[in-house]
C-alpha positions as CSV (number, residue, x, y, z in Angstrom):
1,M,53.6,-25.3,-27.8
2,A,51.6,-22.4,-29.3
3,D,53.5,-19.9,-31.4
4,R,54.4,-16.6,-29.6
5,P,53.2,-13.4,-31.2
6,R,55.7,-11.9,-33.7
7,F,56.3,-8.4,-34.7
8,P,56.2,-7.9,-38.5
9,G,59.4,-7.1,-40.4
10,T,60.3,-3.6,-41.3
11,T,60.0,-2.0,-44.8
12,H,63.7,-2.6,-45.2
13,G,63.2,-6.4,-45.2
14,N,64.6,-7.1,-41.8
15,P,63.3,-10.5,-40.4
16,A,60.5,-10.5,-37.7
17,I,61.7,-10.4,-34.1
18,D,60.4,-12.8,-31.5
19,G,58.8,-11.1,-28.4
20,E,55.7,-10.2,-26.5
21,V,53.2,-7.8,-27.9
22,L,53.8,-4.5,-26.2
23,P,51.0,-2.0,-25.3
24,P,50.7,1.0,-27.5
25,P,52.8,4.0,-26.3
26,I,50.9,6.5,-24.1
27,D,49.8,9.7,-25.6
28,P,52.4,12.4,-24.8
29,E,49.8,14.9,-23.9
30,R,48.0,12.5,-21.5
31,F,51.4,11.6,-20.0
32,R,52.0,15.3,-19.2
33,H,48.5,15.4,-17.4
34,I,49.5,12.4,-15.4
35,Q,52.8,13.9,-14.4
36,L,50.9,17.1,-13.4
37,L,48.4,15.3,-11.1
38,N,51.3,13.4,-9.5
39,E,52.4,16.7,-8.0
40,A,49.1,17.0,-6.0
41,V,49.5,16.3,-2.2
42,L,46.7,15.3,0.2
43,V,47.3,17.2,3.4
44,A,44.0,16.1,5.2
45,F,40.8,14.3,4.5
46,A,38.5,13.9,7.5
47,A,35.0,13.6,8.9
48,A,33.9,14.5,12.4
49,P,32.2,13.0,14.2
50,N,32.7,9.6,12.7
51,P,30.7,7.5,13.2
52,R,27.7,9.8,13.6
53,T,24.2,9.1,15.0
54,P,21.6,8.0,12.5
55,W,19.9,11.4,12.2
56,G,23.0,13.5,13.1
57,W,25.4,15.5,11.0
58,S,29.1,15.2,10.3
59,T,31.5,17.6,8.7
60,L,33.7,16.5,5.9
61,A,36.9,18.4,5.6
62,W,39.8,18.2,3.1
63,D,43.0,20.0,2.3
64,V,44.7,19.4,-1.1
65,T,47.9,21.1,-2.3
66,L,47.5,21.6,-6.0
67,P,50.3,21.1,-8.5
68,S,52.6,24.1,-9.0
69,T,53.4,23.2,-12.6
70,F,51.3,25.1,-15.2
71,L,50.1,23.6,-18.4
72,P,48.5,26.1,-20.8
73,G,44.8,25.5,-21.0
74,V,44.7,22.8,-18.4
75,H,42.7,23.2,-15.2
76,V,43.0,20.8,-12.3
77,E,39.7,19.9,-10.6
78,V,39.2,18.5,-7.1
79,V,36.2,16.2,-7.0
80,L,34.4,14.7,-4.1
81,F,32.4,11.4,-4.7
82,G,30.1,9.8,-2.2
83,E,26.7,11.5,-2.5
84,G,26.9,12.0,-6.2
85,E,29.8,14.0,-7.8
86,Q,30.7,17.4,-6.6
87,I,33.6,19.7,-7.8
88,V,35.0,21.3,-4.6
89,P,37.7,23.8,-3.8
90,A,41.2,22.6,-2.9
91,Q,40.5,23.4,0.8
92,G,37.1,23.3,2.4
93,T,34.4,21.6,4.4
94,R,30.8,20.5,3.8
95,P,28.0,19.1,6.0
96,A,27.2,15.4,5.5
97,R,24.2,13.4,6.6
98,P,23.9,10.4,4.1
99,Y,21.1,8.1,5.1
100,N,23.4,5.0,5.1
101,E,27.1,4.3,5.7
102,T,28.8,6.0,2.8
103,L,32.2,5.7,1.1
104,Y,33.7,9.1,0.1
105,T,36.5,9.4,-2.4
106,L,38.5,12.5,-3.1
107,V,40.2,12.8,-6.6
108,V,42.0,15.3,-8.7
109,R,41.5,15.3,-12.5
110,T,42.2,17.0,-15.7
111,P,40.4,16.4,-19.1
112,L,42.9,13.6,-19.8
113,A,43.8,12.1,-16.4
114,V,42.4,11.3,-13.0
115,R,44.2,10.5,-9.7
116,Q,42.6,9.2,-6.4
117,L,44.0,11.1,-3.4
118,G,42.0,9.6,-0.5
119,Q,39.1,7.4,0.4
120,G,37.2,6.6,3.6
121,T,33.9,5.6,5.1
122,L,31.5,7.7,7.1
123,G,29.8,5.3,9.5
124,I,26.7,5.3,11.6
125,D,26.6,4.5,15.3
126,F,23.4,2.5,16.0
127,G,24.2,2.1,19.7
128,A,21.1,4.0,20.8
129,C,18.8,2.2,18.4
130,V,16.5,-0.8,19.2
131,E,15.3,-3.7,17.0
132,L,11.6,-4.4,16.9
133,P,10.7,-7.8,15.5
134,Q,7.5,-8.3,13.6
135,R,5.9,-11.8,13.3
136,I,6.6,-13.5,10.0
137,D,3.1,-15.0,9.9
138,V,1.7,-11.5,9.8
139,I,3.8,-10.7,6.7
140,R,2.8,-14.0,5.2
141,D,-0.9,-13.2,5.7
142,L,-0.4,-9.8,4.1
143,I,1.2,-11.4,1.0
144,R,-1.6,-14.0,0.7
145,T,-4.2,-11.2,1.1
146,E,-2.7,-9.2,-1.8
147,V,-2.5,-12.3,-4.0
148,K,-6.2,-13.1,-3.3
149,R,-7.1,-9.5,-4.2
150,A,-5.4,-9.9,-7.5
151,F,-7.4,-13.0,-8.4
152,P,-11.1,-12.4,-7.5
153,S,-13.5,-15.3,-7.8
154,S,-15.4,-13.5,-10.6
155,G,-12.4,-13.5,-13.0
156,Q,-11.4,-15.9,-15.8
157,V,-8.3,-16.8,-13.9
158,T,-9.1,-17.7,-10.3
159,L,-7.4,-19.4,-7.3
160,R,-7.4,-23.2,-7.3
161,G,-7.9,-24.1,-3.7
162,S,-6.8,-22.0,-0.7
163,E,-3.1,-22.9,-0.3
164,I,-0.8,-20.1,-1.3
165,G,2.9,-21.0,-0.5
166,V,5.3,-18.2,0.6
167,D,9.0,-19.0,0.8
168,F,11.1,-16.2,2.4
169,G,14.7,-15.2,1.6
170,I,16.7,-12.2,2.6
171,N,14.5,-9.2,1.8
172,S,12.8,-11.3,-0.8
173,F,10.2,-14.1,-1.2
174,V,8.7,-16.4,-3.7
175,V,5.0,-17.0,-3.8
176,D,3.5,-20.3,-5.2
177,I,0.1,-19.6,-6.6
178,P,-2.2,-22.4,-7.8
179,L,-4.7,-21.1,-10.4
180,K,-7.3,-22.3,-12.8
181,A,-8.2,-20.6,-16.1
182,D,-11.5,-20.7,-18.0
183,V,-10.3,-20.8,-21.6
184,P,-13.1,-20.1,-24.0
185,H,-13.8,-22.9,-26.6
186,W,-11.1,-25.0,-25.1
187,F,-10.3,-27.1,-22.0
188,D,-10.0,-25.5,-18.6
189,A,-6.4,-25.1,-17.5
190,D,-4.6,-25.7,-14.3
191,I,-1.9,-23.0,-13.8
192,A,1.1,-23.2,-11.4
193,M,2.5,-19.7,-10.9
194,Q,5.7,-18.7,-9.1
195,L,6.0,-15.0,-8.3
196,G,9.2,-13.4,-7.0
197,L,9.2,-10.1,-5.2
198,E,11.5,-8.0,-3.0
199,V,11.0,-5.7,-0.1
200,F,13.8,-3.4,1.0
201,P,14.4,-0.2,3.1
202,V,14.6,3.2,1.2
203,D,15.6,6.0,3.5
204,G,13.4,4.8,6.4
205,R,10.5,3.8,4.2
206,V,9.4,0.5,2.7
207,G,10.2,-0.2,-1.0
208,A,8.9,-3.2,-2.9
209,R,9.8,-4.5,-6.4
210,Y,8.3,-7.2,-8.6
211,G,11.1,-9.6,-9.7
212,F,9.8,-12.4,-11.9
213,S,7.1,-14.8,-12.7
214,R,7.2,-18.4,-13.9
215,T,4.1,-20.1,-15.3
216,T,3.4,-23.7,-16.0
217,V,0.1,-24.6,-17.7
218,S,-1.5,-28.0,-17.9
219,F,-4.7,-29.1,-19.6
220,G,-4.5,-32.6,-18.3
221,T,-3.9,-35.9,-20.1
222,A,-7.3,-36.1,-21.6
223,S,-6.9,-32.8,-23.4
224,A,-3.7,-34.0,-25.1
225,I,-5.6,-37.0,-26.5
226,L,-8.9,-35.2,-27.4
227,S,-7.1,-32.2,-29.0
228,G,-4.9,-34.3,-31.2
229,G,-1.7,-33.0,-29.5
230,C,-2.6,-29.3,-29.8
231,S,-2.9,-28.7,-26.1
232,A,0.9,-28.5,-25.6
233,A,1.1,-25.6,-28.1
234,V,-1.9,-23.8,-26.5
235,A,-0.2,-24.3,-23.1
236,K,3.0,-22.7,-24.3
237,A,1.1,-19.7,-25.7
238,L,-0.9,-19.3,-22.4
239,E,2.3,-19.5,-20.3
240,A,3.9,-16.7,-22.4
241,A,0.7,-14.6,-22.1
242,C,0.5,-15.1,-18.3
243,D,4.1,-14.1,-17.8
244,G,3.6,-11.0,-19.9
245,F,0.5,-10.1,-18.0
246,F,2.3,-10.5,-14.7
247,D,5.3,-8.5,-15.9
248,G,3.2,-5.7,-17.2
249,F,0.4,-5.4,-14.6
250,I,-0.3,-8.0,-11.9
251,G,3.3,-8.3,-10.5
252,P,3.9,-4.6,-10.0
253,A,0.4,-4.1,-8.7
254,I,0.9,-6.7,-6.0
255,A,4.3,-5.2,-5.1
256,G,2.8,-1.8,-4.7
257,Q,-0.1,-3.0,-2.6
258,L,2.3,-5.0,-0.4
259,R,4.6,-2.0,0.1
260,N,1.7,0.1,1.3
261,E,0.4,-2.6,3.7
262,V,3.9,-3.3,5.2
263,Q,4.5,0.4,5.6
264,A,1.2,0.8,7.3
265,G,2.0,-2.0,9.7
266,M,5.4,-0.6,10.5
267,N,3.9,2.8,11.1
268,T,1.4,1.3,13.6
269,A,4.2,-0.6,15.4
270,V,6.3,2.5,15.7
271,T,3.4,4.6,17.0
272,E,2.7,1.9,19.7
273,F,6.4,1.8,20.6
274,N,6.6,5.6,21.0
275,R,3.8,5.9,23.5
276,G,5.2,7.8,26.5
277,R,8.8,7.9,25.0
278,S,10.8,11.1,24.6
279,P,12.6,11.6,22.3
280,P,10.5,9.6,19.9
281,Y,11.9,6.9,17.7
282,K,11.3,6.3,14.0
283,G,12.2,3.5,11.6
284,H,15.6,3.6,10.1
285,D,15.7,0.3,8.1
286,F,14.6,-3.3,8.3
287,A,15.6,-6.8,7.4
288,L,13.2,-9.5,6.2
289,T,14.3,-13.1,6.8
290,D,12.5,-16.5,7.0
291,F,12.2,-15.9,10.8
292,N,10.8,-12.4,11.1
293,L,10.7,-8.8,9.9
294,L,13.2,-7.0,12.1
295,V,12.6,-3.2,12.1
296,R,15.4,-1.0,13.5
297,L,14.2,2.1,15.3
298,C,16.4,5.0,16.2
299,P,15.8,8.1,18.5
300,V,15.1,11.3,16.7
301,S,17.5,13.8,18.3
302,A,19.7,15.4,15.6
303,P,21.8,18.6,16.2
304,P,21.5,21.4,13.6
305,A,23.4,21.1,10.4
306,P,27.1,22.3,10.7
307,S,28.2,25.3,8.7
308,D,29.6,24.7,5.2
309,H,32.9,26.5,5.7
310,G,36.1,26.4,7.7
311,R,39.4,24.4,7.6
312,P,40.1,20.7,7.7
313,G,40.6,19.0,11.0
314,G,39.1,16.5,13.4
315,G,38.9,12.7,13.1
316,G,39.4,10.8,9.9
317,V,36.9,9.2,7.6
318,G,39.0,6.1,7.6
319,P,42.2,5.0,5.8
320,V,43.5,7.7,3.5
321,N,45.5,6.5,0.5
322,G,47.7,9.1,-0.9
């Protein structure tokens, strides 16, 4: 059995004492701050309405009783987290219209301590929204078009054949690109490229991000013999150069072009959907799967923003933990 930690003996020569290593004692000043914050009381923490419509407003409201104990030079702050960090008064309200479902947290803090008073989620009611599916083969064709644009037939690295594979995941996909390279003063190379990208909603718009590239270079069996074994080293160097080139230029460029094309396609679909409709709909978000691109459209009918004053009240933002 392993030896248990032992405390060292004292300067008076007492023997060491068996026992667990204890945590260091808490700083007395920090302990006073913790005791101070324990006096705070959460009276109310609420949002109304909750859930809200996608383009509608809610009002967050809170009421905190601050500690009655006074520590010289110590100020107790009430802080609201959710859409960033905001120092707020002990009692008040504020309008809220985050784009997505949002978790709000109310805390009190001093320079040496912090205590969470309440937490809850402001949800979104998508009951009036509709889902508009887009054919996955259209998205696949868009991806292939952007890849072909990146490798024109006049370049040193060109497409090898016409088959470009596209494997879809959740809001992501991997493209298999067969290439050939004209290497000056060397053997021509076959290049197998895998390119990973993501598409995702950003406040009702399309975002796209280049993820990774993996390159495999082959000069063929004959090159290994005729080059005296040097082709393997050249292949490694070319693989590294291709990955660097994709990371720095081609990958982000394809992602940017793809984002623009998908956004344009979604805009066209929404325009067609809105013909003769009142109120109009606009895209809130979307999900890409291996079956389709599912666009969620919601009616645009938001009330004016609520005033940023008043007293707490109304429905809750969710479970409140005191």
